[in-house]
C-alpha positions in Angstrom: 64.1 58.6 63.0 65.3 56.9 65.9 69.1 56.8 65.4 68.4 60.9 64.8 66.8 61.6 68.0 69.0 59.1 70.3 71.7 60.9 68.4 70.5 64.3 69.9 69.4 62.9 73.4 73.6 61.6 73.9 74.4 64.5 72.9 72.3 66.7 75.1 73.4 64.2 77.9 77.1 65.1 77.3 77.2 68.7 76.5 74.9 69.1 79.8 77.3 66.3 81.8 80.0 68.9 80.5 78.3 71.6 81.6 77.8 70.6 85.2 81.4 69.0 85.0 82.7 73.2 83.8 80.9 74.4 86.8 82.2 72.5 89.1 85.9 73.1 88.2 85.1 76.9 87.7 84.2 76.8 91.4 87.3 75.5 92.3 89.8 78.2 90.3 87.4 80.5 92.4 87.3 80.1 95.7 89.1 82.4 98.2 90.0 82.2 101.5 88.7 84.2 104.8 90.4 84.3 108.3 89.4 84.9 111.3 90.9 87.5 113.5 92.2 85.9 116.2 96.2 84.5 116.3 94.9 81.0 116.1 93.3 81.8 112.4 95.6 81.4 110.3 97.6 78.1 107.1 100.9 76.9 107.9 102.9 74.8 105.4 106.7 74.5 104.5 107.5 75.1 101.2 108.8 71.7 98.6 111.3 74.3 97.0 111.8 77.9 97.4 114.7 78.1 95.6 113.1 79.2 92.5 112.5 82.8 94.2 116.3 82.8 95.6 117.7 85.6 93.2 113.8 87.0 92.1 110.5 87.1 92.8 107.4 88.5 92.4 104.6 88.1 94.8 100.5 89.2 93.7 97.3 89.0 95.4 94.3 90.0 95.7 93.6 90.8 99.2 90.3 92.5 100.9 91.0 93.7 104.6 88.9 93.2 107.3 90.4 93.9 110.1 92.2 97.2 111.9 95.3 95.3 113.1 98.5 98.1 113.3 100.5 95.6 111.2 98.6 93.0 109.1 100.5 90.4 107.7 99.3 88.4 104.7 102.1 86.4 103.9 105.5 85.3 105.9 108.1 83.5 104.5 110.1 83.0 107.3 113.7 81.1 107.7 115.1 84.5 108.9 112.4 87.0 108.2 113.2 86.8 104.6 109.6 88.2 102.8 106.8 89.7 104.5 104.0 91.0 102.3 101.1 93.6 104.4 97.5 94.7 103.7 97.9 97.7 104.6 100.9 99.2 103.5 103.1 98.8 106.2 105.0 95.6 105.4 106.6 95.0 102.0 109.7 93.5 103.3 112.7 91.6 101.9 115.8 90.3 102.7 116.7 93.2 105.6 115.0 96.1 103.3 111.6 97.5 104.9 109.6 99.6 102.5 106.6 100.8 104.4 103.9 102.6 102.9 101.6 103.1 105.6 98.5 105.0 103.7 98.7 104.0 100.6 96.9 100.7 100.5 93.2 100.8 100.0 90.8 101.3 103.1 88.8 98.2 104.5 86.7 95.8 102.4 87.3 96.7 99.3 89.5 94.0 96.8 92.9 95.0 95.7 95.2 94.4 93.6 98.5 93.9 95.8 102.4 92.6 93.7 105.7 92.6 95.5 108.8 92.1 93.3 112.0 92.2 94.4 115.6 91.4 92.8 118.6 90.9 94.2 120.8 94.0 93.7 118.0 95.1 92.0 115.2 96.8 93.2 112.2 96.0 95.2 108.8 97.5 94.2 105.1 97.8 95.2 102.0 97.6 93.1 98.4 98.5 94.0 95.8 97.5 91.5 99.1 98.0 88.1 100.3 101.1 89.4 103.5 101.5 91.2 102.6 102.9 94.5 106.7 102.5 95.7 110.3 101.4 95.2 113.4 101.1 96.5 117.2 99.6 96.1 117.1 96.1 97.0 120.0 93.9 98.8 122.5 92.4 97.0 122.8 89.1 98.3 120.4 85.8 97.6 117.5 84.6 100.2 117.9 82.5 102.9 115.9 79.1 102.2 114.7 77.1 104.5 111.5 77.0 106.8 108.4 78.1 106.7 105.6 80.3 105.0 102.8 81.1 107.4 99.8 83.2 105.7 97.3 85.6 107.7 99.8 86.3 111.0 103.4 86.9 111.8 105.0 83.4 112.9 106.9 84.4 115.6 105.1 83.2 118.5 106.2 86.3 120.3 104.0 88.4 117.7 100.3 89.4 119.0 97.2 90.5 117.7 98.3 93.7 115.8 99.5 91.3 113.2 97.0 89.4 112.3 95.4 89.7 108.8 91.9 88.9 109.6 90.4 89.8 105.6 90.4 88.0 102.5 92.1 86.4 100.4 92.4 85.2 96.8 94.7 83.9 93.6 98.2 84.8 95.9 101.1 83.3 93.6 104.9 83.4 93.3 106.2 84.3 90.0 110.2 83.2 90.0 111.1 86.9 88.1 110.3 89.9 88.5 107.0 90.9 86.4 107.4 94.1 84.0 105.1 96.5 85.6 102.7 96.2 82.0 102.4 92.1 82.7 101.4 93.7 86.2 98.9 95.9 84.5 97.6 93.3 83.0 97.0 90.9 85.2 95.0 94.0 87.7 93.2 95.1 84.4 91.5 91.5 83.7 89.9 91.4 87.2 89.9 89.1 89.8 88.3 86.3 88.1 90.4 86.3 84.9 92.4 83.7 85.3 95.6 85.5 83.0 98.3 84.5 86.2 97.8 80.5 84.8 99.7 82.2 81.3 103.3 82.7 83.4 105.4 79.6 83.0 107.2 81.5 86.0 104.2 80.8 89.0 105.9 78.2 90.8 104.4 78.7 94.5 100.9 78.5 92.8 97.1 79.3 94.1 95.7 76.0 93.9 98.6 74.4 96.3 98.2 77.2 99.3 94.3 76.1 99.1 95.6 72.1 100.1 97.4 73.4 102.5 97.2 72.9 106.4 94.7 75.5 108.1 94.2 76.5 111.6 91.3 78.0 113.2 88.9 79.8 111.6 90.0 79.9 107.5 87.3 79.3 105.6 86.6 78.8 101.7 84.2 80.9 99.6 83.7 81.6 95.8 84.1 86.1 95.6 80.1 86.6 95.1 82.0 89.1 91.6 83.2 85.5 90.3 80.0 83.9 91.1 78.3 86.2 88.8 80.9 85.7 86.3 80.6 81.6 86.8 76.6 81.9 86.2 77.3 84.5 83.0 79.4 81.9 81.2 77.1 79.0 82.2 74.3 80.6 80.9 76.2 81.4 77.5 76.9 77.9 77.3 72.7 76.4 78.1 72.5 78.6 75.3 74.3 76.9 72.9 72.8 73.5 74.2 69.2 75.0 73.6 70.9 75.9 69.5 71.5 71.7 69.0 
């Protein structure tokens, strides 16, 4: 009888440890970033290797605008302005080709799913919440390699407050292929707390890596409220299972 009780205690301790570990892992997975509203609030780093994106890529992120800059920049890959992703439709720029969609993006304080895809000699497309909102022909040459990636502003020192992002960013990933419209729709419909993007082998620049890069000024981590409730629902389910042991 004592051995049976001891076995149950060990099982409960193991399950509780697993549950707490799961909660910590989930919080790490669901970390977003909030950017301040000055030119000193940004992330900048030199990517290890951008060559997988040289001839094609798709960049996707969950974005929330919180600042009314004229030309807000989310991502700037700048050996020579190769990729610029914005948050209000003005910047959807790749390798010399500008796809301007001002007025087609959601207003402030609303999370939305944003994707920019490009292939050399093919097309340049923008998707908002899983729906294509604009396209144009793409340049035929490959991207220029080298340089840094900046998040939250234009990396050129001559650019000022008009280019500040000043919003919230979550799960920014770059894929080394043009994702299909159905794949992008599935990612959007799965919701911001889903891990569906991790299923893609072509996800070469990962949000988990970006979270480890140097931050400057007021750039802080937080867990979106939408994902907090998602995590708690999962934990409640796990605790219910524990009670059944």
